[in-house]
N, CA, C and O atoms as CSV, one atom per row, in Angstrom:
chain,resi,resn,atom,element,x,y,z
A,1,UNK,N,N,-15.372,-88.613,99.283
A,1,UNK,CA,C,-13.884,-89.011,100.189
A,1,UNK,C,C,-12.975,-89.853,98.779
A,1,UNK,O,O,-11.879,-89.342,98.549
A,2,UNK,N,N,-13.207,-90.569,98.241
A,2,UNK,CA,C,-11.952,-90.925,97.053
A,2,UNK,C,C,-11.859,-90.148,96.504
A,2,UNK,O,O,-10.718,-89.724,96.320
A,3,UNK,N,N,-13.117,-89.389,95.827
A,3,UNK,CA,C,-13.012,-88.168,95.026
A,3,UNK,C,C,-11.971,-87.206,95.645
A,3,UNK,O,O,-10.954,-86.909,95.019
A,4,UNK,N,N,-12.190,-86.803,96.676
A,4,UNK,CA,C,-11.062,-85.468,97.239
A,4,UNK,C,C,-9.632,-86.101,97.414
A,4,UNK,O,O,-8.579,-85.509,97.174
A,5,UNK,N,N,-9.752,-87.382,97.864
A,5,UNK,CA,C,-8.371,-87.964,97.440
A,5,UNK,C,C,-7.714,-88.006,96.283
A,5,UNK,O,O,-6.509,-87.758,96.257
A,6,UNK,N,N,-8.578,-88.404,94.887
A,6,UNK,CA,C,-7.675,-88.649,93.604
A,6,UNK,C,C,-7.813,-87.456,92.841
A,6,UNK,O,O,-7.432,-87.376,91.673
A,7,UNK,N,N,-8.565,-86.151,93.726
A,7,UNK,CA,C,-8.221,-84.766,93.098
A,7,UNK,C,C,-7.288,-84.330,93.083
A,7,UNK,O,O,-6.641,-83.834,92.161
A,8,UNK,N,N,-6.890,-84.576,95.117
A,8,UNK,CA,C,-5.659,-83.975,95.687
A,8,UNK,C,C,-4.433,-84.918,95.166
A,8,UNK,O,O,-3.295,-84.477,95.328
A,9,UNK,N,N,-4.552,-85.802,94.738
A,9,UNK,CA,C,-3.495,-86.583,94.354
A,9,UNK,C,C,-3.304,-86.332,92.518
A,9,UNK,O,O,-2.276,-86.792,92.019
A,10,UNK,N,N,-4.167,-85.712,91.729
A,10,UNK,CA,C,-3.840,-85.250,90.337
A,10,UNK,C,C,-3.244,-83.962,90.402
A,10,UNK,O,O,-2.253,-83.504,89.835
A,11,UNK,N,N,-4.162,-83.404,91.320
A,11,UNK,CA,C,-3.292,-81.657,91.902
A,11,UNK,C,C,-2.232,-81.605,92.470
A,11,UNK,O,O,-1.742,-80.480,92.566
A,12,UNK,N,N,-1.518,-82.693,93.023
A,12,UNK,CA,C,-0.263,-82.758,93.352
A,12,UNK,C,C,1.006,-83.304,92.487
A,12,UNK,O,O,2.229,-83.170,92.535
A,13,UNK,N,N,0.091,-83.972,91.694
A,13,UNK,CA,C,1.202,-84.672,89.975
A,13,UNK,C,C,1.272,-83.691,89.712
A,13,UNK,O,O,2.378,-83.180,89.890
A,14,UNK,N,N,0.286,-82.914,89.197
A,14,UNK,CA,C,0.142,-81.591,88.247
A,14,UNK,C,C,1.004,-80.551,88.799
A,14,UNK,O,O,1.625,-80.156,87.812
A,15,UNK,N,N,1.382,-79.907,89.771
A,15,UNK,CA,C,2.338,-78.988,90.572
A,15,UNK,C,C,2.950,-79.749,90.663
A,15,UNK,O,O,3.004,-79.554,91.878
A,16,UNK,N,N,3.675,-80.706,90.512
A,16,UNK,CA,C,5.053,-81.569,90.724
A,16,UNK,C,C,5.694,-81.481,89.699
A,16,UNK,O,O,6.913,-81.326,89.639
A,17,UNK,N,N,4.487,-81.625,88.243
A,17,UNK,CA,C,5.143,-81.875,86.842
A,17,UNK,C,C,5.731,-80.358,86.536
A,17,UNK,O,O,6.908,-80.060,86.328
A,18,UNK,N,N,5.009,-79.810,86.555
A,18,UNK,CA,C,5.279,-77.884,86.385
A,18,UNK,C,C,6.226,-78.049,86.990
A,18,UNK,O,O,7.117,-78.367,86.202
A,19,UNK,N,N,6.628,-78.015,88.119
A,19,UNK,CA,C,7.886,-77.454,89.246
A,19,UNK,C,C,9.096,-78.082,88.804
A,19,UNK,O,O,10.201,-77.602,88.551
A,20,UNK,N,N,8.550,-79.546,88.753
A,20,UNK,CA,C,9.874,-80.450,88.030
A,20,UNK,C,C,10.301,-79.953,87.075
A,20,UNK,O,O,11.458,-79.587,87.278
A,21,UNK,N,N,9.842,-79.666,85.765
A,21,UNK,CA,C,10.092,-79.399,84.714
A,21,UNK,C,C,11.056,-78.320,84.513
A,21,UNK,O,O,11.897,-78.180,83.624
A,22,UNK,N,N,10.589,-77.132,86.135
A,22,UNK,CA,C,11.627,-76.354,85.775
A,22,UNK,C,C,12.808,-76.312,86.278
A,22,UNK,O,O,13.663,-75.487,85.953
A,23,UNK,N,N,12.989,-77.477,87.372
A,23,UNK,CA,C,14.321,-77.786,87.870
A,23,UNK,C,C,15.558,-77.507,87.226
A,23,UNK,O,O,16.421,-76.799,87.745
A,24,UNK,N,N,15.685,-78.122,85.945
A,24,UNK,CA,C,17.107,-78.083,85.468
A,24,UNK,C,C,17.225,-76.396,84.828
A,24,UNK,O,O,18.269,-75.765,84.992
A,25,UNK,N,N,16.164,-75.856,84.179
A,25,UNK,CA,C,16.651,-74.629,83.921
A,25,UNK,C,C,17.044,-73.250,85.161
A,25,UNK,O,O,17.599,-72.176,84.930
A,26,UNK,N,N,16.611,-73.692,86.236
A,26,UNK,CA,C,16.952,-72.882,87.214
A,26,UNK,C,C,18.436,-73.254,87.853
A,26,UNK,O,O,19.137,-72.390,88.382
A,27,UNK,N,N,18.895,-74.873,87.722
A,27,UNK,CA,C,20.076,-74.922,88.118
A,27,UNK,C,C,21.205,-74.401,87.665
A,27,UNK,O,O,22.288,-74.062,88.140
A,28,UNK,N,N,20.609,-74.424,86.472
A,28,UNK,CA,C,21.988,-73.676,85.464
A,28,UNK,C,C,22.534,-72.254,85.849
A,28,UNK,O,O,23.689,-71.843,85.730
A,29,UNK,N,N,21.014,-71.354,86.524
A,29,UNK,CA,C,21.293,-70.361,86.606
A,29,UNK,C,C,21.831,-70.046,87.879
A,29,UNK,O,O,22.560,-69.062,88.001
A,30,UNK,N,N,21.468,-70.989,89.123
A,30,UNK,CA,C,22.389,-71.256,89.983
A,30,UNK,C,C,23.596,-71.721,89.943
A,30,UNK,O,O,24.264,-71.551,90.963
A,31,UNK,N,N,24.265,-72.469,88.727
A,31,UNK,CA,C,25.173,-72.581,88.711
A,31,UNK,C,C,26.095,-71.528,87.955
A,31,UNK,O,O,27.316,-71.664,87.882
A,32,UNK,N,N,25.469,-70.580,87.462
A,32,UNK,CA,C,26.489,-69.615,87.048
A,32,UNK,C,C,26.403,-68.685,88.254
A,32,UNK,O,O,27.546,-68.245,88.374
A,33,UNK,N,N,25.651,-68.171,89.187
A,33,UNK,CA,C,25.562,-67.453,90.361
A,33,UNK,C,C,27.057,-68.288,91.342
A,33,UNK,O,O,27.770,-67.782,92.209
A,34,UNK,N,N,27.085,-69.499,90.831
A,34,UNK,CA,C,28.131,-69.736,91.900
A,34,UNK,C,C,29.260,-69.507,91.423
A,34,UNK,O,O,30.197,-69.193,92.158
A,35,UNK,N,N,29.422,-69.657,89.686
A,35,UNK,CA,C,30.681,-69.393,89.420
A,35,UNK,C,C,30.628,-67.857,89.568
A,35,UNK,O,O,31.727,-67.448,89.944
A,36,UNK,N,N,29.932,-67.091,89.440
A,36,UNK,CA,C,30.199,-65.711,89.544
A,36,UNK,C,C,30.703,-65.299,90.849
A,36,UNK,O,O,31.548,-64.416,90.999
A,37,UNK,N,N,30.304,-65.789,91.539
A,37,UNK,CA,C,30.389,-66.172,93.343
A,37,UNK,C,C,32.206,-66.449,93.755
A,37,UNK,O,O,32.950,-66.091,94.668
A,38,UNK,N,N,32.321,-67.140,92.716
A,38,UNK,CA,C,33.686,-67.961,92.740
A,38,UNK,C,C,34.560,-66.863,91.993
A,38,UNK,O,O,35.645,-66.653,92.535
A,39,UNK,N,N,34.361,-66.323,91.157
A,39,UNK,CA,C,35.197,-65.128,90.778
A,39,UNK,C,C,35.456,-66.103,89.389
A,39,UNK,O,O,36.406,-65.672,88.735
A,40,UNK,N,N,34.961,-67.047,88.932
A,40,UNK,CA,C,35.429,-67.847,87.829
A,40,UNK,C,C,34.553,-67.061,86.750
A,40,UNK,O,O,33.685,-67.904,86.527
A,41,UNK,N,N,34.316,-66.216,86.129
A,41,UNK,CA,C,33.817,-65.266,84.948
A,41,UNK,C,C,33.839,-66.018,83.531
A,41,UNK,O,O,33.193,-65.493,82.624
A,42,UNK,N,N,34.494,-67.139,83.287
A,42,UNK,CA,C,34.878,-68.009,82.062
A,42,UNK,C,C,34.080,-68.982,82.417
A,42,UNK,O,O,33.179,-69.202,81.608
A,43,UNK,N,N,34.112,-69.823,83.612
A,43,UNK,CA,C,32.389,-70.501,83.477
A,43,UNK,C,C,31.538,-70.053,83.719
A,43,UNK,O,O,30.602,-70.834,83.888
A,44,UNK,N,N,31.328,-69.030,83.849
A,44,UNK,CA,C,29.940,-68.486,84.258
A,44,UNK,C,C,29.701,-67.945,82.643
A,44,UNK,O,O,28.543,-68.101,82.254
A,45,UNK,N,N,30.478,-67.443,81.836
A,45,UNK,CA,C,30.058,-67.625,80.290
A,45,UNK,C,C,29.719,-68.078,80.049
A,45,UNK,O,O,28.606,-67.765,79.625
A,46,UNK,N,N,30.212,-69.656,79.940
A,46,UNK,CA,C,29.938,-71.076,79.255
A,46,UNK,C,C,28.708,-71.246,79.425
A,46,UNK,O,O,28.013,-71.649,78.492
A,47,UNK,N,N,28.087,-70.920,80.889
A,47,UNK,CA,C,26.459,-71.335,80.555
A,47,UNK,C,C,25.539,-70.274,79.750
A,47,UNK,O,O,24.316,-70.311,79.881
A,48,UNK,N,N,26.035,-69.535,79.097
A,48,UNK,CA,C,24.927,-68.697,77.995
A,48,UNK,C,C,25.553,-69.390,76.531
A,48,UNK,O,O,26.631,-69.851,76.156
A,49,UNK,N,N,23.970,-69.130,75.868
A,49,UNK,CA,C,23.670,-69.763,74.720
A,49,UNK,C,C,24.503,-69.138,73.455
A,49,UNK,O,O,24.651,-67.936,73.232
A,50,UNK,N,N,24.960,-70.114,72.759
A,50,UNK,CA,C,25.303,-69.759,71.574
A,50,UNK,C,C,25.179,-68.396,70.927
A,50,UNK,O,O,26.148,-67.661,70.734
A,51,UNK,N,N,23.919,-68.097,70.598
A,51,UNK,CA,C,23.584,-66.633,70.660
A,51,UNK,C,C,24.132,-65.378,71.412
A,51,UNK,O,O,24.674,-64.316,71.106
A,52,UNK,N,N,23.674,-66.100,72.690
A,52,UNK,CA,C,24.103,-64.917,73.609
A,52,UNK,C,C,25.686,-64.537,73.546
A,52,UNK,O,O,26.230,-63.444,73.391
A,53,UNK,N,N,26.183,-65.742,73.708
A,53,UNK,CA,C,28.003,-65.211,73.335
A,53,UNK,C,C,28.322,-64.806,71.821
A,53,UNK,O,O,29.421,-65.034,71.316
A,54,UNK,N,N,27.387,-64.255,71.214
A,54,UNK,CA,C,27.273,-63.786,69.920
A,54,UNK,C,C,27.542,-62.576,69.857
A,54,UNK,O,O,28.477,-61.982,69.319
A,55,UNK,N,N,26.313,-62.086,70.677
A,55,UNK,CA,C,25.712,-60.765,70.936
A,55,UNK,C,C,26.710,-60.410,71.970
A,55,UNK,O,O,27.349,-59.422,71.608
A,56,UNK,N,N,27.096,-60.889,73.195
A,56,UNK,CA,C,27.608,-60.456,74.389
A,56,UNK,C,C,28.891,-61.117,74.291
A,56,UNK,O,O,28.722,-62.307,74.560
A,57,UNK,N,N,30.427,-60.797,73.949
A,57,UNK,CA,C,31.164,-60.920,73.789
A,57,UNK,C,C,31.732,-61.029,75.473
A,57,UNK,O,O,30.977,-60.606,76.349
A,58,UNK,N,N,32.886,-61.526,75.800
A,58,UNK,CA,C,33.120,-62.428,76.848
A,58,UNK,C,C,33.484,-61.117,77.845
A,58,UNK,O,O,33.016,-61.154,78.983
A,59,UNK,N,N,34.153,-60.175,77.521
A,59,UNK,CA,C,34.576,-59.193,78.073
A,59,UNK,C,C,33.617,-58.056,78.275
A,59,UNK,O,O,33.965,-57.221,79.110
A,60,UNK,N,N,32.455,-57.872,77.651
A,60,UNK,CA,C,31.317,-56.933,77.882
A,60,UNK,C,C,30.424,-57.792,79.051
A,60,UNK,O,O,29.688,-57.240,79.870
A,61,UNK,N,N,30.601,-58.959,78.973
A,61,UNK,CA,C,29.536,-60.111,79.839
A,61,UNK,C,C,30.879,-59.724,81.680
A,61,UNK,O,O,30.438,-59.468,82.801
A,62,UNK,N,N,32.326,-59.828,81.318
A,62,UNK,CA,C,32.130,-59.663,82.841
A,62,UNK,C,C,32.438,-58.206,83.217
A,62,UNK,O,O,32.819,-58.079,84.380
A,63,UNK,N,N,32.354,-57.039,82.468
A,63,UNK,CA,C,32.327,-55.577,82.187
A,63,UNK,C,C,30.869,-55.506,83.314
A,63,UNK,O,O,30.880,-54.933,84.403
A,64,UNK,N,N,29.465,-56.374,82.603
A,64,UNK,CA,C,28.413,-56.066,83.305
A,64,UNK,C,C,28.499,-57.172,84.689
A,64,UNK,O,O,27.770,-56.978,85.662
A,65,UNK,N,N,29.089,-57.877,84.658
A,65,UNK,CA,C,29.320,-58.792,86.189
A,65,UNK,C,C,29.413,-57.380,86.994
A,65,UNK,O,O,28.525,-56.887,87.689
A,66,UNK,N,N,30.736,-56.838,86.722
A,66,UNK,CA,C,31.808,-55.966,87.786
A,66,UNK,C,C,30.709,-55.045,88.143
A,66,UNK,O,O,30.702,-54.437,89.213
A,67,UNK,N,N,29.403,-54.896,86.889
A,67,UNK,CA,C,28.445,-53.538,87.484
A,67,UNK,C,C,27.746,-53.894,88.362
A,67,UNK,O,O,27.466,-52.960,89.113
A,68,UNK,N,N,27.415,-54.609,88.572
A,68,UNK,CA,C,26.455,-55.632,89.232
A,68,UNK,C,C,26.849,-56.630,90.329
A,68,UNK,O,O,26.780,-57.859,90.334
A,69,UNK,N,N,27.366,-55.594,91.438
A,69,UNK,CA,C,28.073,-56.504,92.439
A,69,UNK,C,C,26.833,-57.651,92.976
A,69,UNK,O,O,27.267,-58.763,93.276
A,70,UNK,N,N,25.567,-57.463,93.087
A,70,UNK,CA,C,25.241,-58.412,93.726
A,70,UNK,C,C,25.327,-59.936,93.073
A,70,UNK,O,O,25.151,-61.011,93.646
A,71,UNK,N,N,25.618,-59.704,91.847
A,71,UNK,CA,C,25.879,-61.340,91.361
A,71,UNK,C,C,27.151,-61.928,91.808
A,71,UNK,O,O,27.379,-63.136,91.859
A,72,UNK,N,N,27.874,-61.088,92.092
A,72,UNK,CA,C,29.244,-61.377,92.684
A,72,UNK,C,C,28.929,-62.386,93.944
A,72,UNK,O,O,29.367,-63.523,94.122
A,73,UNK,N,N,27.899,-61.504,94.885
A,73,UNK,CA,C,27.979,-61.762,96.008
A,73,UNK,C,C,26.459,-62.182,96.766
A,73,UNK,O,O,26.073,-61.727,97.842
A,74,UNK,N,N,25.808,-63.053,96.002
A,74,UNK,CA,C,24.373,-63.453,96.437
A,74,UNK,C,C,24.479,-63.804,97.900
A,74,UNK,O,O,25.554,-64.337,98.171
A,75,UNK,N,N,23.824,-63.681,98.703
A,75,UNK,CA,C,23.095,-64.135,99.509
A,75,UNK,C,C,22.113,-65.392,99.743
A,75,UNK,O,O,22.093,-66.182,100.687
A,76,UNK,N,N,21.318,-65.333,98.611
A,76,UNK,CA,C,20.363,-66.533,98.776
A,76,UNK,C,C,19.647,-65.723,96.795
A,76,UNK,O,O,19.602,-64.633,96.226
A,77,UNK,N,N,19.325,-66.920,96.573
A,77,UNK,CA,C,17.945,-66.855,95.180
A,77,UNK,C,C,17.066,-67.229,95.574
A,77,UNK,O,O,17.008,-67.945,96.574
A,78,UNK,N,N,15.919,-66.774,94.759
A,78,UNK,CA,C,14.474,-67.319,94.893
A,78,UNK,C,C,14.025,-67.277,93.632
A,78,UNK,O,O,13.873,-66.175,93.105
A,79,UNK,N,N,13.675,-68.697,92.785
A,79,UNK,CA,C,12.766,-68.018,91.493
A,79,UNK,C,C,11.565,-68.540,91.475
A,79,UNK,O,O,11.539,-69.679,91.008
A,80,UNK,N,N,10.275,-67.985,91.916
A,80,UNK,CA,C,9.044,-68.448,92.570
A,80,UNK,C,C,8.333,-68.634,90.754
A,80,UNK,O,O,7.882,-69.720,90.390
A,81,UNK,N,N,8.354,-67.524,89.907
A,81,UNK,CA,C,8.438,-67.193,88.431
A,81,UNK,C,C,8.832,-68.379,87.473
A,81,UNK,O,O,9.996,-68.546,87.107
A,82,UNK,N,N,7.858,-69.138,87.115
A,82,UNK,CA,C,9.138,-70.123,86.679
A,82,UNK,C,C,7.947,-70.249,84.938
A,82,UNK,O,O,6.994,-69.469,84.933
A,83,UNK,N,N,8.075,-70.993,83.933
A,83,UNK,CA,C,7.641,-71.146,82.726
A,83,UNK,C,C,8.462,-71.659,81.668
A,83,UNK,O,O,9.404,-71.043,81.170
A,84,UNK,N,N,8.092,-72.760,81.354
A,84,UNK,CA,C,9.009,-73.987,80.319
A,84,UNK,C,C,7.865,-74.094,78.996
A,84,UNK,O,O,6.808,-74.720,79.078
A,85,UNK,N,N,8.136,-73.653,78.284
A,85,UNK,CA,C,7.355,-73.735,76.609
A,85,UNK,C,C,7.691,-74.081,76.097
A,85,UNK,O,O,8.519,-73.296,75.633
A,86,UNK,N,N,7.760,-75.493,75.337
A,86,UNK,CA,C,9.020,-76.305,74.263
A,86,UNK,C,C,10.338,-76.104,74.803
A,86,UNK,O,O,10.544,-76.437,75.970
A,87,UNK,N,N,11.339,-75.559,74.046
A,87,UNK,CA,C,12.522,-75.364,74.451
A,87,UNK,C,C,12.829,-74.251,74.556
A,87,UNK,O,O,13.859,-73.865,74.003
A,88,UNK,N,N,11.902,-73.236,75.419
A,88,UNK,CA,C,12.079,-71.995,75.935
A,88,UNK,C,C,11.752,-72.334,77.428
A,88,UNK,O,O,10.984,-73.268,77.657
A,89,UNK,N,N,12.436,-71.439,78.700
A,89,UNK,CA,C,12.131,-71.404,79.924
A,89,UNK,C,C,12.206,-70.192,80.492
A,89,UNK,O,O,13.269,-69.645,80.199
A,90,UNK,N,N,11.537,-69.567,81.162
A,90,UNK,CA,C,11.109,-68.338,81.191
A,90,UNK,C,C,11.266,-68.027,82.979
A,90,UNK,O,O,10.274,-68.318,83.648
A,91,UNK,N,N,12.227,-67.574,83.555
A,91,UNK,CA,C,12.438,-67.549,85.442
A,91,UNK,C,C,12.339,-65.969,85.825
A,91,UNK,O,O,12.738,-64.950,85.262
A,92,UNK,N,N,11.827,-66.151,86.695
A,92,UNK,CA,C,12.500,-64.499,87.390
A,92,UNK,C,C,12.210,-64.877,88.680
A,92,UNK,O,O,11.801,-65.995,88.992
A,93,UNK,N,N,12.458,-63.762,89.602
A,93,UNK,CA,C,12.332,-63.826,91.170
A,93,UNK,C,C,13.625,-62.947,91.497
A,93,UNK,O,O,14.066,-62.066,90.758
A,94,UNK,N,N,14.174,-63.345,92.765
A,94,UNK,CA,C,14.982,-62.178,93.570
A,94,UNK,C,C,16.470,-63.135,93.701
A,94,UNK,O,O,16.862,-64.300,93.635
A,95,UNK,N,N,16.832,-62.105,93.873
A,95,UNK,CA,C,18.568,-62.437,94.583
A,95,UNK,C,C,18.774,-61.392,96.104
A,95,UNK,O,O,18.913,-60.178,96.252
A,96,UNK,N,N,18.736,-62.058,96.658
A,96,UNK,CA,C,19.374,-61.378,98.066
A,96,UNK,C,C,20.573,-60.875,98.451
A,96,UNK,O,O,21.126,-61.499,99.356
A,97,UNK,N,N,21.274,-59.678,97.908
A,97,UNK,CA,C,22.489,-59.735,98.478
A,97,UNK,C,C,22.857,-59.627,100.043
A,97,UNK,O,O,22.004,-59.644,100.931
A,98,UNK,N,N,24.328,-59.505,100.270
A,98,UNK,CA,C,24.935,-59.420,101.856
A,98,UNK,C,C,24.037,-58.324,102.241
A,98,UNK,O,O,23.417,-58.393,103.302
A,99,UNK,N,N,23.932,-57.383,101.505
A,99,UNK,CA,C,23.493,-56.396,101.961
A,99,UNK,C,C,22.044,-56.180,102.384
A,99,UNK,O,O,21.511,-55.203,102.911
A,100,UNK,N,N,21.590,-57.275,102.036
A,100,UNK,CA,C,19.686,-57.972,102.770
A,100,UNK,C,C,19.034,-57.156,101.749
A,100,UNK,O,O,17.949,-57.697,101.534
A,101,UNK,N,N,19.126,-56.411,101.221
A,101,UNK,CA,C,18.606,-56.158,99.673
A,101,UNK,C,C,18.025,-57.263,98.545
A,101,UNK,O,O,18.443,-58.408,98.378
A,102,UNK,N,N,16.877,-56.545,97.776
A,102,UNK,CA,C,16.353,-57.900,97.370
A,102,UNK,C,C,16.517,-57.269,95.776
A,102,UNK,O,O,16.019,-56.183,95.479
A,103,UNK,N,N,17.092,-57.895,95.043
A,103,UNK,CA,C,17.273,-57.693,93.865
A,103,UNK,C,C,16.334,-58.378,92.567
A,103,UNK,O,O,16.198,-59.598,92.472
A,104,UNK,N,N,15.917,-57.725,91.911
A,104,UNK,CA,C,14.700,-58.684,90.725
A,104,UNK,C,C,15.468,-59.238,89.654
A,104,UNK,O,O,16.129,-58.582,88.850
A,105,UNK,N,N,15.369,-60.248,89.681
A,105,UNK,CA,C,15.916,-60.740,88.207
A,105,UNK,C,C,14.681,-61.528,87.254
A,105,UNK,O,O,13.531,-61.904,87.482
A,106,UNK,N,N,15.554,-61.548,86.131
A,106,UNK,CA,C,14.909,-62.399,85.167
A,106,UNK,C,C,15.932,-62.978,84.252
A,106,UNK,O,O,17.022,-62.445,84.040
A,107,UNK,N,N,15.403,-64.437,83.557
A,107,UNK,CA,C,16.419,-64.684,82.714
A,107,UNK,C,C,15.433,-65.747,81.826
A,107,UNK,O,O,14.451,-66.300,82.323
A,108,UNK,N,N,15.864,-65.924,80.458
A,108,UNK,CA,C,15.034,-66.637,79.643
A,108,UNK,C,C,16.382,-67.745,79.083
A,108,UNK,O,O,17.576,-67.552,78.857
A,109,UNK,N,N,15.550,-68.865,79.014
A,109,UNK,CA,C,17.059,-69.779,79.011
A,109,UNK,C,C,16.055,-70.990,77.457
A,109,UNK,O,O,14.890,-71.387,77.426
A,110,UNK,N,N,17.105,-71.172,76.534
A,110,UNK,CA,C,16.799,-72.333,75.561
A,110,UNK,C,C,17.596,-73.411,75.731
A,110,UNK,O,O,18.633,-73.380,76.393
A,111,UNK,N,N,17.097,-74.529,75.075
A,111,UNK,CA,C,17.974,-75.907,75.219
A,111,UNK,C,C,18.561,-75.816,74.143
A,111,UNK,O,O,18.119,-75.395,73.074
A,112,UNK,N,N,19.897,-76.332,74.465
A,112,UNK,CA,C,20.746,-76.053,73.068
A,112,UNK,C,C,21.196,-77.598,73.214
A,112,UNK,O,O,21.699,-77.898,74.297
A,113,UNK,N,N,21.051,-78.740,72.110
A,113,UNK,CA,C,21.472,-79.554,72.595
A,113,UNK,C,C,21.378,-80.938,73.249
A,113,UNK,O,O,22.086,-81.941,73.339
A,114,UNK,N,N,20.320,-80.573,73.613
A,114,UNK,CA,C,19.468,-80.971,75.152
A,114,UNK,C,C,19.964,-80.719,76.765
A,114,UNK,O,O,19.743,-81.350,77.799
A,115,UNK,N,N,20.983,-79.107,76.374
A,115,UNK,CA,C,21.619,-78.951,77.371
A,115,UNK,C,C,20.935,-77.170,77.426
A,115,UNK,O,O,21.237,-76.333,76.575
A,116,UNK,N,N,20.146,-76.940,78.418
A,116,UNK,CA,C,19.705,-75.165,78.722
A,116,UNK,C,C,20.680,-74.650,79.091
A,116,UNK,O,O,21.492,-74.778,80.008
A,117,UNK,N,N,20.442,-73.778,77.904
A,117,UNK,CA,C,21.444,-72.557,78.139
A,117,UNK,C,C,20.859,-71.269,78.347
A,117,UNK,O,O,19.742,-70.964,77.930
A,118,UNK,N,N,21.789,-70.344,79.141
A,118,UNK,CA,C,21.004,-68.709,79.122
A,118,UNK,C,C,21.128,-67.832,78.134
A,118,UNK,O,O,22.028,-67.154,77.639
A,119,UNK,N,N,19.672,-68.071,77.928
A,119,UNK,CA,C,19.904,-66.805,75.960
A,119,UNK,C,C,19.800,-65.327,76.606
A,119,UNK,O,O,20.169,-64.403,75.881
A,120,UNK,N,N,19.411,-65.070,77.683
A,120,UNK,CA,C,18.985,-63.485,77.861
A,120,UNK,C,C,18.902,-63.463,79.493
A,120,UNK,O,O,18.478,-64.412,80.153
A,121,UNK,N,N,19.328,-62.351,79.985
A,121,UNK,CA,C,19.284,-62.041,81.655
A,121,UNK,C,C,18.797,-60.966,81.600
A,121,UNK,O,O,18.606,-60.440,80.503
A,122,UNK,N,N,18.453,-60.323,82.811
A,122,UNK,CA,C,18.247,-59.054,83.595
A,122,UNK,C,C,18.643,-58.840,84.511
A,122,UNK,O,O,17.841,-59.396,85.261
A,123,UNK,N,N,19.530,-58.299,85.246
A,123,UNK,CA,C,19.710,-58.099,86.797
A,123,UNK,C,C,19.185,-56.865,87.441
A,123,UNK,O,O,19.319,-56.696,88.653
């Protein structure tokens, strides 16, 4: 009985360690979605990494947002696929739009100066 209990505790600890490491990167994604929903494109753009901002000027980012209405009015977001390796996180899942449709999304985030930033995304 003790072995089962210890195994359960270890398994729970491993799951929490894995899931807990991904909470911060996922929160960055959700913060960007909140900014986009509020129409604050400038704030949403700030969640991008330095390299991402270099390769995607702000006006092109705004045009991409305008071409992808689901990120303007998300109903909810679910990110079940999460992985952190060293300074890179990959997160994918679905955004459910107000129209009830699910849209697949994926993100790559990097740590810059101890802060997670969105390096790449696909909506």
